[in-house]
C-alpha positions in Angstrom: 88.2 100.1 78.1 84.6 99.9 77.2 81.5 101.7 78.6 80.7 98.6 80.5 84.2 98.5 81.9 85.5 102.0 82.5 89.1 102.7 83.2 90.2 102.8 86.9 92.5 105.7 86.0 95.9 106.3 84.3 99.2 104.8 85.5 102.4 106.3 84.3 105.1 103.7 84.0 108.7 105.0 83.6 110.9 102.0 82.6 113.6 101.7 80.0 113.4 97.9 79.5 110.6 97.1 77.1 110.2 93.5 78.3 109.6 94.7 81.9 107.3 97.5 80.8 105.3 95.0 78.7 104.8 92.7 81.7 103.8 95.5 84.0 101.5 97.0 81.4 99.8 93.6 80.9 98.9 93.2 84.5 97.8 96.8 85.0 95.6 96.9 81.8 94.1 93.5 82.8 93.1 95.1 86.1 91.4 98.0 84.3 94.0 100.7 84.3 95.1 102.8 81.3 98.9 102.7 81.1 101.2 105.4 79.7 104.8 104.2 79.2 107.8 106.4 79.0 111.4 105.3 78.8 113.3 108.0 80.7 112.9 110.6 83.4 112.5 113.7 81.3 109.7 112.3 79.2 108.2 110.8 82.4 108.1 114.2 84.0 106.5 115.7 80.9 103.9 112.9 80.9 103.0 113.7 84.5 101.8 117.2 83.4 100.2 116.0 80.2 98.4 112.8 81.5 97.7 113.7 85.2 98.1 110.0 86.3 96.7 108.5 89.5 99.9 106.7 90.0 103.5 106.9 88.8 105.7 103.8 88.8 109.3 104.7 88.4 111.7 101.8 88.0 115.2 103.1 88.7 118.5 101.2 88.4 121.1 101.6 91.1 123.1 103.8 88.7 120.0 106.0 88.1 119.3 106.3 91.8 122.9 107.4 92.4 122.5 110.2 89.8 119.4 111.4 91.5 121.0 111.8 95.0 
């Protein structure tokens, strides 16, 4: 972002598929957000503390959701 176009804030994206993460990042950055990408839950949780994002996007597969519950 530039001084003329400040960031709208940080979005933390937790997604293990690079192609999906790249697409989501493209749209968010184009709309003025700073995107922090992590590939798994533990590093995503650490990034929540370190980055203090406005929004967390967690993409979970069915298998991952079953492990959570």
